[in-house]
N, C-alpha and C positions, 0 to 999 in steps of 0.2 A: 840629601834634599832637605828643603825646611818643613818645619810645622808650619802645615797654612793654618791662619784664622777662617772662620767662615766669613768676616767680614772681608776677606783679599782675595777669598775663591773664585767669586764673581769676576774678579779681574785676572784669573790667573787661569791658562790651560790646564784642566786635570780632568783625573775620569770621574764619575759621578761617584756619590762617597762611598764607601762600603756597604754603611751600616746607617739605615735608617732611623732617627727616634722612633715610629711607630712598630719598627720591626725588634728594638731592642724592648719596646713597651711588651711586644708579644712575647718573648723571652719572658719576662717580670712573671707573666700572667699565667705561665704554664703548672700544673700542677707542680709543687715543692721537689716528689721526688722523680719526675721527670726531668725537672729543672736541673738538678745537682747531679743524675746521673748522666747528662746531656754535659756537665761540666768537669765531671770526672774523665769522661771519656776525653775532652778535648786536652785536660791536662795531661793525660797519660801516654797522650801520643806527643807532649812534648817536652816530658821533664816526668824525673822518679818522683811516684806520687807518694814517697814516704822521707822526703828530703825537704828542711825548711832551710833555706838561706837567714842565717842572723844579723841585725844592721846594730849598730848604737848612735846616737843622736845626743851630741853632747850643744847646748847653749853656752857658745861663745860670746854671744853681748844678747845681756838679756834687757827690755824693758825699754821704755820711750820713742818708741816707733808712732812715726806722724801719719802712717794709714790709720783707718777707723774701723778695717774688719769687723764684724761685729761679735764673732768668737772666740776673739785673740786676748788674753790677759796682758798682751807685751803694749797695746795700743795705747801712747798717751790720751788719748778721747776717752780713756774709761778710766773709773777709779776702781780697781781693783787691789790695791793696795800695794804691787808690784813694784818697785824701787826700780830706778835707771843704774844703770850698771856700767862701765868700762870696759873695754874690751879685753876678754882673758889671757893672760901673758901666754908666749909660747912655751915655757918650759909647762905651766899647768895641762895645756894640751895636749901637750907629748904624754904626759904621765895619765893622764885619762885614756888619751887612744893605748896604749901599752895595758893599761889594765882591762878595757874592752877586750884587744886581741888573747890575755890570757884569758878571758872568760867564754872564750869562743867567739866572739865578734870576726865578720872578714871584711865589713863596710863600715865605716867611721865617717859619719854623717855631723855637721858643724852647720849649724843654726845662728844667726844674728839678727837681732830686730831693727834693720833699715827698712827704710823706702829703696836705697838701693847704695852700694859703698861707694865711698869717697877714695881721692886716688892714696892718700898715706894707709886708710882702712883695707884696703885689694891689697898692698904691700904687705902688710901685716897677716894677712890671713892664705895669702901666695906661698909666705915662708911656714905658716902652719900646714898648710897642704905637703909642702916636698915635705915636711918632718915627717906627715903621717903615712905617706906614702913610704916610705924609706923606712916605715916600719914593717910594711909588705900587706896595707891593709889598702883597700879599697879607698878612695875618697869618694867625697862629696860634700856640698854646702849649699844651704839654702842663704842668701842674702838679698834677695829682693830683686829689684828691677835692673838691669846691666845696661851700662851706657858704650858706645862703641871701643873697642878692641879690650874690655875687659874682661870677654871671655875667654879670647886668645890670650890674656895674660894666666887666665887663672890654667887653661890646658899647658902653657907651658911650664909652670911648676907642678903638674902632675898631676890635675883633677880628672877624676873617670867620669863622676857624675854631675849634674846640676840639677837640683830640684828648686819646679815652681809651678805650683798645685793651680789647674782652671778652677778649682773650689767647688765653683756649683754649675748650672745651666746659665746660658746666657740670659733667660729670661725671668731669672730668679737673681744675678747677681747684684743689680741694682741694692736691694732687700739685703743686702749682706754686706755691701762695700759702694764708699760712694768715691775713694779718695783717688781711684783709678778706676780703668775698664779693663774687662777681659781680654783685650783687644790690645792694650797693655802690656797683658803678660805674656800672651801671643809673640811679641815683638820683641821680647827675650828670651823666649823659646826658638826662636829664630836664630839668635845671634849664638846659641848653647851650640844650637846644630850646626851650624856652619865655621864654627871653631874646632870640629870634629869631638867633642863632648858629649857622654851617652844622656840623656835625658830620664830623669827621675818626674813625673807627672802623674796627679790622680785629684783626689778632691776629698768633702766632708759630705755625709750624710747625718740627716737628723737633726736638721738646720730649720726646717719646718716647710720643707721642699716638697711638692707631691711628687707621686711618682715619675710623672709623666718629667717632671724636671731632675730627675735621677735618672731614668733612661735618657734625656737629652746630651746629661753629664757622660755619660759612655760613652756614646754615640760621639763626641766631641774627641772623646779620647781615641777612642777604637778610627777614626777617619784621620788622627794624625800622617803624615807622611813622613818618618815612618813612624807608628805606633812608639809610644815611650816604653824604652826599654825595661822601666821599673815602675806601676802603676802603686799610688799608694791608697788605700782604703780607706780614709781615717771617720771614727763613729763621732760625733760632737761629745765634748765631755765641757756641760756649762758650767762655768766660768764664774762666779755671785761678780757683780758688776758690771757685769759684759750687755748688752743688749738681747744674747740669747739664752742668759742667764735660765730663765724661765720655760723655754722651749719645750712642747712636749716630748716626753720618750717615743723613740722610732720603733717599732713592732721587731724582736729581734730576730724574728724571719725576713722581715725585708732587707735589712742589713744581710744578712746570708746569701738572701738572693742578688745582693747588688753585687758579691764578690764572684758568686757563679756568673753573672753576667758581664763580667770582665772578662773574668775566664773565657768566656767564650769568645768575645766579641775582639779578645788581644793575646789570643792562645799560645804568642809564644814569649808573651811579656812574665816577669816578675810578678806579681802581685802580692802587694805588703801588707798586711791586717796591722794594720796602721796605731793611729790612736782611738782610747776608748777600751783598750785591754785590760785595764786595770778592774772598769765595771763591768768585762763580761766573765761567765760564768767558765770553766774550762769545758761543758756540752756544747755551749756558744760555741767558742774558739775550736773545739773540734770539726765541726759544723762547718767553720767558715775554712779548715781547711781539707774539708771533704770536697766543698763546694772550690776549690782552685787555689787558695791564697797560698803560699808557696814560701815568703820572706815575713819577718816581725821585727820589729825593734827589741832590741836588747837591752835592759836595764832598767833600772828602777827611777830614771826619769826618761820623759820627752819634752825637751826645753822645758816646760817650768809645769807640766803636770805629771801628775805621777803613774808610774808605769809598775808592770808586773816585775817582782826582783827576781833576780835570774833562778836565784834557787826554785822559785815557784815552775818558771818555765822549764828548767830541766825532769822537775817531777812529771810535770805534763809530758812532755816529749818523751820520758821512757815508759808510760802511762799505756802512749799512743802507737808505741814503737818508731817513733821519728827519729830521724839524725839529722846532723846539720850538713848542709851545704857546702 
């Protein structure tokens, strides 16, 4: 089934939402220990509580994006000092994928700073997908908004996952992005589902949104039919030169609560601890794993943002008794 946006739901015959915003808010409001207990119970019913999946993310085309996403260093609307680059050559992508595989990653994600791929771009990316798939890795791309037929082309190349985040709640969306709507994102997600590709879809917290907005984002994700197989929860990394560079820090426990609510409302999904780990203590990451996170981005870069070195993650996994999934 396709992922149905709230805008289209009123015109589509379907059951009532499984999770309402108020219900997710009630989860957020639970005593911290009670929330984590419930999240851990849910997690153990569906996953090995001590296994974490590792993915690597490579920027295959950096900078110069025409969208104005307020958090993004790659937007052409922001002066972040990032130079626009061309699409990486195939051999460089394959070399990076081999290194990721040899370091323990099982999924290799490729991101390009576009509003959406052009025909010639997609042909090159499809070759990358096929080559990475041939290395025995799961494949994922994030290329922006897709046009008709493009998801099918990626599926034919061997794509397993397409990442396209909702970013934030509908009521807060316009304060972060003005060059497209959240409904545009749902259109791409529907194309991905219809092509038979798994959905990787999450959001970013710590952008100045309210707790209600965080609850609304989690509810939106949980009510997709079916929910995303992979749900990245990103903590804003404030980038100098972007509109959100001076946003107030989010309470770390509120971030853990977001992870826990995602786990409870999407019990069978992989919940990924994504951007922002470089700024997190080992103790905070441990709480996130306790709250139900069972996937991380692995490697020293997340597109343009810093990420913990693989060696640091190996030490943390050893200290916590975690194993690779």
